[in-house]
PyMOL Python script that loads the backbone (N, CA, C, O; Angstrom):
from pymol import cmd

cmd.read_pdbstr("""\
ATOM      1  N   MET A   1     141.880  71.775  23.118  1.00  0.00           N
ATOM      2  CA  MET A   1     140.859  72.295  23.976  1.00  0.00           C
ATOM      3  C   MET A   1     141.483  72.959  25.208  1.00  0.00           C
ATOM      4  O   MET A   1     141.001  74.008  25.636  1.00  0.00           O
ATOM      5  N   SER A   2     142.529  72.389  25.784  1.00  0.00           N
ATOM      6  CA  SER A   2     143.163  72.981  26.948  1.00  0.00           C
ATOM      7  C   SER A   2     143.872  74.286  26.577  1.00  0.00           C
ATOM      8  O   SER A   2     143.993  75.179  27.415  1.00  0.00           O
ATOM      9  N   GLU A   3     144.340  74.406  25.340  1.00  0.00           N
ATOM     10  CA  GLU A   3     144.982  75.653  24.911  1.00  0.00           C
ATOM     11  C   GLU A   3     143.973  76.790  24.904  1.00  0.00           C
ATOM     12  O   GLU A   3     144.303  77.921  25.261  1.00  0.00           O
ATOM     13  N   ASN A   4     142.746  76.492  24.500  1.00  0.00           N
ATOM     14  CA  ASN A   4     141.695  77.498  24.457  1.00  0.00           C
ATOM     15  C   ASN A   4     141.334  77.947  25.870  1.00  0.00           C
ATOM     16  O   ASN A   4     141.127  79.138  26.105  1.00  0.00           O
ATOM     17  N   THR A   5     141.256  77.015  26.804  1.00  0.00           N
ATOM     18  CA  THR A   5     140.913  77.350  28.181  1.00  0.00           C
ATOM     19  C   THR A   5     142.019  78.174  28.835  1.00  0.00           C
ATOM     20  O   THR A   5     141.734  79.123  29.565  1.00  0.00           O
ATOM     21  N   ALA A   6     143.281  77.816  28.578  1.00  0.00           N
ATOM     22  CA  ALA A   6     144.405  78.549  29.165  1.00  0.00           C
ATOM     23  C   ALA A   6     144.485  79.968  28.614  1.00  0.00           C
ATOM     24  O   ALA A   6     144.929  80.873  29.321  1.00  0.00           O
ATOM     25  N   ALA A   7     144.076  80.178  27.398  1.00  0.00           N
ATOM     26  CA  ALA A   7     144.131  81.513  26.810  1.00  0.00           C
ATOM     27  C   ALA A   7     143.063  82.423  27.415  1.00  0.00           C
ATOM     28  O   ALA A   7     143.263  83.636  27.482  1.00  0.00           O
ATOM     29  N   LYS A   8     141.944  81.871  27.852  1.00  0.00           N
ATOM     30  CA  LYS A   8     140.860  82.675  28.401  1.00  0.00           C
ATOM     31  C   LYS A   8     141.153  83.116  29.834  1.00  0.00           C
ATOM     32  O   LYS A   8     140.812  84.237  30.212  1.00  0.00           O
ATOM     33  N   LYS A   9     141.777  82.255  30.632  1.00  0.00           N
ATOM     34  CA  LYS A   9     142.001  82.559  32.033  1.00  0.00           C
ATOM     35  C   LYS A   9     143.435  83.058  32.229  1.00  0.00           C
ATOM     36  O   LYS A   9     144.387  82.323  31.963  1.00  0.00           O
ATOM     37  N   PRO A  10     143.597  84.308  32.696  1.00  0.00           N
ATOM     38  CA  PRO A  10     144.952  84.824  32.906  1.00  0.00           C
ATOM     39  C   PRO A  10     145.612  84.145  34.101  1.00  0.00           C
ATOM     40  O   PRO A  10     144.934  83.617  34.983  1.00  0.00           O
ATOM     41  N   GLY A  11     146.925  84.167  34.116  1.00  0.00           N
ATOM     42  CA  GLY A  11     147.669  83.564  35.203  1.00  0.00           C
ATOM     43  C   GLY A  11     147.604  84.402  36.462  1.00  0.00           C
ATOM     44  O   GLY A  11     146.974  85.460  36.486  1.00  0.00           O
ATOM     45  N   ILE A  12     148.255  83.925  37.502  1.00  0.00           N
ATOM     46  CA  ILE A  12     148.219  84.618  38.787  1.00  0.00           C
ATOM     47  C   ILE A  12     148.813  86.016  38.688  1.00  0.00           C
ATOM     48  O   ILE A  12     148.284  86.952  39.287  1.00  0.00           O
ATOM     49  N   PHE A  13     149.911  86.175  37.936  1.00  0.00           N
ATOM     50  CA  PHE A  13     150.531  87.492  37.819  1.00  0.00           C
ATOM     51  C   PHE A  13     149.664  88.445  37.002  1.00  0.00           C
ATOM     52  O   PHE A  13     149.633  89.646  37.270  1.00  0.00           O
ATOM     53  N   GLY A  14     148.972  87.919  36.021  1.00  0.00           N
ATOM     54  CA  GLY A  14     148.051  88.751  35.237  1.00  0.00           C
ATOM     55  C   GLY A  14     146.885  89.230  36.087  1.00  0.00           C
ATOM     56  O   GLY A  14     146.455  90.377  35.973  1.00  0.00           O
ATOM     57  N   ARG A  15     146.376  88.347  36.938  1.00  0.00           N
ATOM     58  CA  ARG A  15     145.265  88.732  37.820  1.00  0.00           C
ATOM     59  C   ARG A  15     145.732  89.744  38.858  1.00  0.00           C
ATOM     60  O   ARG A  15     145.003  90.676  39.198  1.00  0.00           O
ATOM     61  N   MET A  16     146.966  89.553  39.367  1.00  0.00           N
ATOM     62  CA  MET A  16     147.490  90.504  40.346  1.00  0.00           C
ATOM     63  C   MET A  16     147.691  91.881  39.716  1.00  0.00           C
ATOM     64  O   MET A  16     147.378  92.899  40.332  1.00  0.00           O
ATOM     65  N   ALA A  17     148.211  91.913  38.492  1.00  0.00           N
ATOM     66  CA  ALA A  17     148.422  93.182  37.803  1.00  0.00           C
ATOM     67  C   ALA A  17     147.090  93.896  37.573  1.00  0.00           C
ATOM     68  O   ALA A  17     146.984  95.109  37.758  1.00  0.00           O
ATOM     69  N   ARG A  18     146.090  93.140  37.174  1.00  0.00           N
ATOM     70  CA  ARG A  18     144.769  93.727  36.946  1.00  0.00           C
ATOM     71  C   ARG A  18     144.187  94.264  38.254  1.00  0.00           C
ATOM     72  O   ARG A  18     143.558  95.321  38.280  1.00  0.00           O
ATOM     73  N   SER A  19     144.405  93.526  39.327  1.00  0.00           N
ATOM     74  CA  SER A  19     143.914  93.967  40.631  1.00  0.00           C
ATOM     75  C   SER A  19     144.567  95.276  41.047  1.00  0.00           C
ATOM     76  O   SER A  19     143.894  96.178  41.545  1.00  0.00           O
ATOM     77  N   PHE A  20     145.895  95.384  40.841  1.00  0.00           N
ATOM     78  CA  PHE A  20     146.583  96.626  41.193  1.00  0.00           C
ATOM     79  C   PHE A  20     146.133  97.789  40.311  1.00  0.00           C
ATOM     80  O   PHE A  20     146.021  98.916  40.793  1.00  0.00           O
ATOM     81  N   ARG A  21     145.876  97.534  39.040  1.00  0.00           N
ATOM     82  CA  ARG A  21     145.368  98.599  38.163  1.00  0.00           C
ATOM     83  C   ARG A  21     143.984  99.053  38.638  1.00  0.00           C
ATOM     84  O   ARG A  21     143.691 100.249  38.649  1.00  0.00           O
ATOM     85  N   ASP A  22     143.141  98.102  39.030  1.00  0.00           N
ATOM     86  CA  ASP A  22     141.816  98.459  39.534  1.00  0.00           C
ATOM     87  C   ASP A  22     141.918  99.281  40.821  1.00  0.00           C
ATOM     88  O   ASP A  22     141.191 100.258  40.999  1.00  0.00           O
ATOM     89  N   MET A  23     142.824  98.877  41.716  1.00  0.00           N
ATOM     90  CA  MET A  23     143.001  99.621  42.962  1.00  0.00           C
ATOM     91  C   MET A  23     143.484 101.040  42.690  1.00  0.00           C
ATOM     92  O   MET A  23     143.019 101.988  43.323  1.00  0.00           O
ATOM     93  N   LYS A  24     144.404 101.185  41.761  1.00  0.00           N
ATOM     94  CA  LYS A  24     144.929 102.514  41.415  1.00  0.00           C
ATOM     95  C   LYS A  24     143.801 103.399  40.880  1.00  0.00           C
ATOM     96  O   LYS A  24     143.729 104.586  41.199  1.00  0.00           O
ATOM     97  N   GLY A  25     142.930 102.816  40.073  1.00  0.00           N
ATOM     98  CA  GLY A  25     141.801 103.573  39.546  1.00  0.00           C
ATOM     99  C   GLY A  25     140.843 104.003  40.642  1.00  0.00           C
ATOM    100  O   GLY A  25     140.309 105.112  40.596  1.00  0.00           O
ATOM    101  N   GLU A  26     140.615 103.135  41.635  1.00  0.00           N
ATOM    102  CA  GLU A  26     139.715 103.479  42.738  1.00  0.00           C
ATOM    103  C   GLU A  26     140.327 104.553  43.633  1.00  0.00           C
ATOM    104  O   GLU A  26     139.619 105.437  44.116  1.00  0.00           O
ATOM    105  N   ILE A  27     141.633 104.480  43.855  1.00  0.00           N
ATOM    106  CA  ILE A  27     142.309 105.481  44.689  1.00  0.00           C
ATOM    107  C   ILE A  27     142.187 106.862  44.050  1.00  0.00           C
ATOM    108  O   ILE A  27     142.065 107.859  44.762  1.00  0.00           O
ATOM    109  N   LYS A  28     142.217 106.936  42.726  1.00  0.00           N
ATOM    110  CA  LYS A  28     142.099 108.227  42.049  1.00  0.00           C
ATOM    111  C   LYS A  28     140.719 108.842  42.245  1.00  0.00           C
ATOM    112  O   LYS A  28     140.570 110.058  42.128  1.00  0.00           O
ATOM    113  N   LYS A  29     139.704 108.028  42.542  1.00  0.00           N
ATOM    114  CA  LYS A  29     138.348 108.520  42.731  1.00  0.00           C
ATOM    115  C   LYS A  29     138.114 109.078  44.136  1.00  0.00           C
ATOM    116  O   LYS A  29     137.119 109.765  44.368  1.00  0.00           O
ATOM    117  N   VAL A  30     139.014 108.793  45.066  1.00  0.00           N
ATOM    118  CA  VAL A  30     138.841 109.214  46.450  1.00  0.00           C
ATOM    119  C   VAL A  30     138.983 110.723  46.562  1.00  0.00           C
ATOM    120  O   VAL A  30     139.885 111.318  45.972  1.00  0.00           O
ATOM    121  N   VAL A  31     138.085 111.337  47.325  1.00  0.00           N
ATOM    122  CA  VAL A  31     138.167 112.767  47.609  1.00  0.00           C
ATOM    123  C   VAL A  31     138.821 112.898  48.978  1.00  0.00           C
ATOM    124  O   VAL A  31     138.205 112.591  49.998  1.00  0.00           O
ATOM    125  N   TRP A  32     140.067 113.352  48.997  1.00  0.00           N
ATOM    126  CA  TRP A  32     140.815 113.435  50.237  1.00  0.00           C
ATOM    127  C   TRP A  32     140.432 114.711  50.985  1.00  0.00           C
ATOM    128  O   TRP A  32     140.232 115.755  50.365  1.00  0.00           O
ATOM    129  N   PRO A  33     140.329 114.632  52.321  1.00  0.00           N
ATOM    130  CA  PRO A  33     139.974 115.835  53.095  1.00  0.00           C
ATOM    131  C   PRO A  33     141.135 116.821  53.133  1.00  0.00           C
ATOM    132  O   PRO A  33     142.300 116.460  52.969  1.00  0.00           O
ATOM    133  N   SER A  34     140.768 118.083  53.355  1.00  0.00           N
ATOM    134  CA  SER A  34     141.798 119.119  53.450  1.00  0.00           C
ATOM    135  C   SER A  34     142.487 119.043  54.817  1.00  0.00           C
ATOM    136  O   SER A  34     142.006 118.374  55.731  1.00  0.00           O
ATOM    137  N   ARG A  35     143.600 119.730  54.935  1.00  0.00           N
ATOM    138  CA  ARG A  35     144.347 119.744  56.197  1.00  0.00           C
ATOM    139  C   ARG A  35     143.483 120.313  57.323  1.00  0.00           C
ATOM    140  O   ARG A  35     143.521 119.820  58.450  1.00  0.00           O
ATOM    141  N   LYS A  36     142.707 121.346  57.014  1.00  0.00           N
ATOM    142  CA  LYS A  36     141.836 121.971  58.009  1.00  0.00           C
ATOM    143  C   LYS A  36     140.780 120.983  58.502  1.00  0.00           C
ATOM    144  O   LYS A  36     140.496 120.928  59.699  1.00  0.00           O
ATOM    145  N   GLN A  37     140.203 120.210  57.602  1.00  0.00           N
ATOM    146  CA  GLN A  37     139.206 119.213  57.988  1.00  0.00           C
ATOM    147  C   GLN A  37     139.820 118.126  58.868  1.00  0.00           C
ATOM    148  O   GLN A  37     139.202 117.680  59.835  1.00  0.00           O
ATOM    149  N   ILE A  38     141.025 117.707  58.532  1.00  0.00           N
ATOM    150  CA  ILE A  38     141.690 116.659  59.314  1.00  0.00           C
ATOM    151  C   ILE A  38     141.952 117.155  60.734  1.00  0.00           C
ATOM    152  O   ILE A  38     141.698 116.438  61.701  1.00  0.00           O
ATOM    153  N   ILE A  39     142.459 118.376  60.858  1.00  0.00           N
ATOM    154  CA  ILE A  39     142.739 118.937  62.184  1.00  0.00           C
ATOM    155  C   ILE A  39     141.450 119.093  62.980  1.00  0.00           C
ATOM    156  O   ILE A  39     141.406 118.761  64.165  1.00  0.00           O
ATOM    157  N   ASN A  40     140.409 119.592  62.338  1.00  0.00           N
ATOM    158  CA  ASN A  40     139.124 119.782  63.003  1.00  0.00           C
ATOM    159  C   ASN A  40     138.560 118.445  63.487  1.00  0.00           C
ATOM    160  O   ASN A  40     138.133 118.337  64.636  1.00  0.00           O
ATOM    161  N   ASN A  41     138.554 117.442  62.637  1.00  0.00           N
ATOM    162  CA  ASN A  41     138.019 116.136  63.015  1.00  0.00           C
ATOM    163  C   ASN A  41     138.858 115.483  64.111  1.00  0.00           C
ATOM    164  O   ASN A  41     138.313 114.821  64.995  1.00  0.00           O
ATOM    165  N   THR A  42     140.173 115.662  64.063  1.00  0.00           N
ATOM    166  CA  THR A  42     141.041 115.110  65.098  1.00  0.00           C
ATOM    167  C   THR A  42     140.743 115.741  66.455  1.00  0.00           C
ATOM    168  O   THR A  42     140.680 115.044  67.468  1.00  0.00           O
ATOM    169  N   LEU A  43     140.562 117.054  66.472  1.00  0.00           N
ATOM    170  CA  LEU A  43     140.238 117.733  67.731  1.00  0.00           C
ATOM    171  C   LEU A  43     138.889 117.290  68.284  1.00  0.00           C
ATOM    172  O   LEU A  43     138.734 117.145  69.497  1.00  0.00           O
ATOM    173  N   ILE A  44     137.929 117.076  67.418  1.00  0.00           N
ATOM    174  CA  ILE A  44     136.615 116.596  67.854  1.00  0.00           C
ATOM    175  C   ILE A  44     136.740 115.209  68.476  1.00  0.00           C
ATOM    176  O   ILE A  44     136.146 114.939  69.519  1.00  0.00           O
ATOM    177  N   VAL A  45     137.507 114.337  67.844  1.00  0.00           N
ATOM    178  CA  VAL A  45     137.691 112.983  68.380  1.00  0.00           C
ATOM    179  C   VAL A  45     138.394 113.036  69.728  1.00  0.00           C
ATOM    180  O   VAL A  45     137.994 112.333  70.655  1.00  0.00           O
ATOM    181  N   ILE A  46     139.428 113.851  69.855  1.00  0.00           N
ATOM    182  CA  ILE A  46     140.145 113.964  71.131  1.00  0.00           C
ATOM    183  C   ILE A  46     139.212 114.480  72.221  1.00  0.00           C
ATOM    184  O   ILE A  46     139.258 113.988  73.348  1.00  0.00           O
ATOM    185  N   ALA A  47     138.373 115.454  71.909  1.00  0.00           N
ATOM    186  CA  ALA A  47     137.429 115.995  72.888  1.00  0.00           C
ATOM    187  C   ALA A  47     136.436 114.932  73.339  1.00  0.00           C
ATOM    188  O   ALA A  47     136.168 114.812  74.535  1.00  0.00           O
ATOM    189  N   PHE A  48     135.887 114.160  72.405  1.00  0.00           N
ATOM    190  CA  PHE A  48     134.932 113.124  72.777  1.00  0.00           C
ATOM    191  C   PHE A  48     135.586 112.008  73.584  1.00  0.00           C
ATOM    192  O   PHE A  48     134.964 111.451  74.488  1.00  0.00           O
ATOM    193  N   VAL A  49     136.821 111.682  73.267  1.00  0.00           N
ATOM    194  CA  VAL A  49     137.531 110.662  74.046  1.00  0.00           C
ATOM    195  C   VAL A  49     137.770 111.158  75.468  1.00  0.00           C
ATOM    196  O   VAL A  49     137.619 110.396  76.423  1.00  0.00           O
ATOM    197  N   ALA A  50     138.141 112.426  75.616  1.00  0.00           N
ATOM    198  CA  ALA A  50     138.346 112.994  76.946  1.00  0.00           C
ATOM    199  C   ALA A  50     137.048 112.995  77.746  1.00  0.00           C
ATOM    200  O   ALA A  50     137.047 112.642  78.925  1.00  0.00           O
ATOM    201  N   ILE A  51     135.950 113.385  77.116  1.00  0.00           N
ATOM    202  CA  ILE A  51     134.649 113.389  77.794  1.00  0.00           C
ATOM    203  C   ILE A  51     134.250 111.973  78.196  1.00  0.00           C
ATOM    204  O   ILE A  51     133.768 111.753  79.307  1.00  0.00           O
ATOM    205  N   ALA A  52     134.448 111.019  77.300  1.00  0.00           N
ATOM    206  CA  ALA A  52     134.112 109.628  77.615  1.00  0.00           C
ATOM    207  C   ALA A  52     134.968 109.108  78.770  1.00  0.00           C
ATOM    208  O   ALA A  52     134.466 108.379  79.625  1.00  0.00           O
ATOM    209  N   ALA A  53     136.242 109.469  78.807  1.00  0.00           N
ATOM    210  CA  ALA A  53     137.127 109.036  79.892  1.00  0.00           C
ATOM    211  C   ALA A  53     136.660 109.616  81.226  1.00  0.00           C
ATOM    212  O   ALA A  53     136.680 108.927  82.246  1.00  0.00           O
ATOM    213  N   ILE A  54     136.245 110.871  81.219  1.00  0.00           N
ATOM    214  CA  ILE A  54     135.753 111.503  82.448  1.00  0.00           C
ATOM    215  C   ILE A  54     134.477 110.819  82.920  1.00  0.00           C
ATOM    216  O   ILE A  54     134.327 110.544  84.110  1.00  0.00           O
ATOM    217  N   VAL A  55     133.561 110.542  82.003  1.00  0.00           N
ATOM    218  CA  VAL A  55     132.298 109.880  82.370  1.00  0.00           C
ATOM    219  C   VAL A  55     132.557 108.479  82.915  1.00  0.00           C
ATOM    220  O   VAL A  55     132.009 108.107  83.952  1.00  0.00           O
ATOM    221  N   VAL A  56     133.379 107.707  82.229  1.00  0.00           N
ATOM    222  CA  VAL A  56     133.665 106.346  82.686  1.00  0.00           C
ATOM    223  C   VAL A  56     134.389 106.386  84.035  1.00  0.00           C
ATOM    224  O   VAL A  56     134.092 105.581  84.917  1.00  0.00           O
ATOM    225  N   GLY A  57     135.329 107.306  84.200  1.00  0.00           N
ATOM    226  CA  GLY A  57     136.017 107.438  85.482  1.00  0.00           C
ATOM    227  C   GLY A  57     135.064 107.818  86.601  1.00  0.00           C
ATOM    228  O   GLY A  57     135.159 107.283  87.706  1.00  0.00           O
ATOM    229  N   GLY A  58     134.148 108.734  86.328  1.00  0.00           N
ATOM    230  CA  GLY A  58     133.153 109.133  87.328  1.00  0.00           C
ATOM    231  C   GLY A  58     132.243 107.988  87.730  1.00  0.00           C
ATOM    232  O   GLY A  58     131.956 107.804  88.913  1.00  0.00           O
ATOM    233  N   VAL A  59     131.794 107.229  86.765  1.00  0.00           N
ATOM    234  CA  VAL A  59     130.942 106.069  87.065  1.00  0.00           C
ATOM    235  C   VAL A  59     131.727 105.032  87.863  1.00  0.00           C
ATOM    236  O   VAL A  59     131.183 104.407  88.773  1.00  0.00           O
ATOM    237  N   ASP A  60     133.004 104.846  87.528  1.00  0.00           N
ATOM    238  CA  ASP A  60     133.839 103.903  88.256  1.00  0.00           C
ATOM    239  C   ASP A  60     133.996 104.321  89.712  1.00  0.00           C
ATOM    240  O   ASP A  60     133.862 103.495  90.614  1.00  0.00           O
ATOM    241  N   ILE A  61     134.278 105.595  89.943  1.00  0.00           N
ATOM    242  CA  ILE A  61     134.418 106.085  91.314  1.00  0.00           C
ATOM    243  C   ILE A  61     133.109 105.933  92.076  1.00  0.00           C
ATOM    244  O   ILE A  61     133.109 105.509  93.232  1.00  0.00           O
ATOM    245  N   LEU A  62     132.005 106.274  91.441  1.00  0.00           N
ATOM    246  CA  LEU A  62     130.689 106.157  92.076  1.00  0.00           C
ATOM    247  C   LEU A  62     130.376 104.711  92.452  1.00  0.00           C
ATOM    248  O   LEU A  62     129.963 104.436  93.579  1.00  0.00           O
ATOM    249  N   LEU A  63     130.571 103.799  91.523  1.00  0.00           N
ATOM    250  CA  LEU A  63     130.271 102.396  91.805  1.00  0.00           C
ATOM    251  C   LEU A  63     131.223 101.816  92.856  1.00  0.00           C
ATOM    252  O   LEU A  63     130.807 101.008  93.686  1.00  0.00           O
ATOM    253  N   THR A  64     132.484 102.219  92.829  1.00  0.00           N
ATOM    254  CA  THR A  64     133.443 101.757  93.838  1.00  0.00           C
ATOM    255  C   THR A  64     133.024 102.233  95.224  1.00  0.00           C
ATOM    256  O   THR A  64     133.095 101.477  96.193  1.00  0.00           O
ATOM    257  N   THR A  65     132.591 103.477  95.319  1.00  0.00           N
ATOM    258  CA  THR A  65     132.137 104.021  96.593  1.00  0.00           C
ATOM    259  C   THR A  65     130.899 103.286  97.085  1.00  0.00           C
ATOM    260  O   THR A  65     130.801 102.960  98.268  1.00  0.00           O
ATOM    261  N   LEU A  66     129.960 103.024  96.195  1.00  0.00           N
ATOM    262  CA  LEU A  66     128.747 102.312  96.585  1.00  0.00           C
ATOM    263  C   LEU A  66     129.052 100.895  97.061  1.00  0.00           C
ATOM    264  O   LEU A  66     128.479 100.443  98.052  1.00  0.00           O
ATOM    265  N   VAL A  67     129.931 100.202  96.381  1.00  0.00           N
ATOM    266  CA  VAL A  67     130.287  98.837  96.778  1.00  0.00           C
ATOM    267  C   VAL A  67     130.998  98.856  98.134  1.00  0.00           C
ATOM    268  O   VAL A  67     130.746  97.993  98.974  1.00  0.00           O
ATOM    269  N   ASP A  68     131.868  99.817  98.351  1.00  0.00           N
ATOM    270  CA  ASP A  68     132.556  99.938  99.636  1.00  0.00           C
ATOM    271  C   ASP A  68     131.559 100.190 100.764  1.00  0.00           C
ATOM    272  O   ASP A  68     131.669  99.605 101.842  1.00  0.00           O
ATOM    273  N   LEU A  69     130.592 101.061 100.509  1.00  0.00           N
ATOM    274  CA  LEU A  69     129.576 101.347 101.529  1.00  0.00           C
ATOM    275  C   LEU A  69     128.746 100.103 101.858  1.00  0.00           C
ATOM    276  O   LEU A  69     128.474  99.826 103.026  1.00  0.00           O
ATOM    277  N   VAL A  70     128.352  99.368 100.843  1.00  0.00           N
ATOM    278  CA  VAL A  70     127.532  98.157 101.045  1.00  0.00           C
ATOM    279  C   VAL A  70     128.351  97.101 101.777  1.00  0.00           C
ATOM    280  O   VAL A  70     127.822  96.457 102.683  1.00  0.00           O
ATOM    281  N   LEU A  71     129.594  96.900 101.432  1.00  0.00           N
ATOM    282  CA  LEU A  71     130.406  95.881 102.073  1.00  0.00           C
ATOM    283  C   LEU A  71     130.773  96.245 103.511  1.00  0.00           C
ATOM    284  O   LEU A  71     130.906  95.349 104.345  1.00  0.00           O
ATOM    285  N   LYS A  72     130.939  97.519 103.825  1.00  0.00           N
ATOM    286  CA  LYS A  72     131.257  97.937 105.186  1.00  0.00           C
ATOM    287  C   LYS A  72     130.061  97.772 106.117  1.00  0.00           C
ATOM    288  O   LYS A  72     130.242  97.527 107.309  1.00  0.00           O
ATOM    289  N   ARG A  73     128.872  97.900 105.610  1.00  0.00           N
ATOM    290  CA  ARG A  73     127.660  97.760 106.430  1.00  0.00           C
ATOM    291  C   ARG A  73     127.367  96.298 106.712  1.00  0.00           C
ATOM    292  O   ARG A  73     126.710  95.990 107.706  1.00  0.00           O
ATOM    293  N   LEU A  74     127.832  95.390 105.870  1.00  0.00           N
ATOM    294  CA  LEU A  74     127.582  93.970 106.102  1.00  0.00           C
ATOM    295  C   LEU A  74     128.536  93.508 107.142  1.00  0.00           C
ATOM    296  O   LEU A  74     128.523  92.335 107.515  1.00  0.00           O
TER     297      LEU A  74
END
""", "prot")
cmd.dss("prot")
cmd.show_as("cartoon", "prot")
cmd.util.cbc("prot")
cmd.orient("prot")
């Protein structure tokens, strides 16, 4: 009975091999972006990060100024 059970369940190396075969099959299904798309998307991300940094910096300066004004009046 144990021989029958061992034959049905593959060992750790068999499961790992099957997992790698499955991963290889999934990677083949991926549609990779073109170089132009990658450059375009990278520039968009850099622009949004720069805009976000400017906004956060502006809010920081504004709040720092307001806190300084409130503390100096007290």
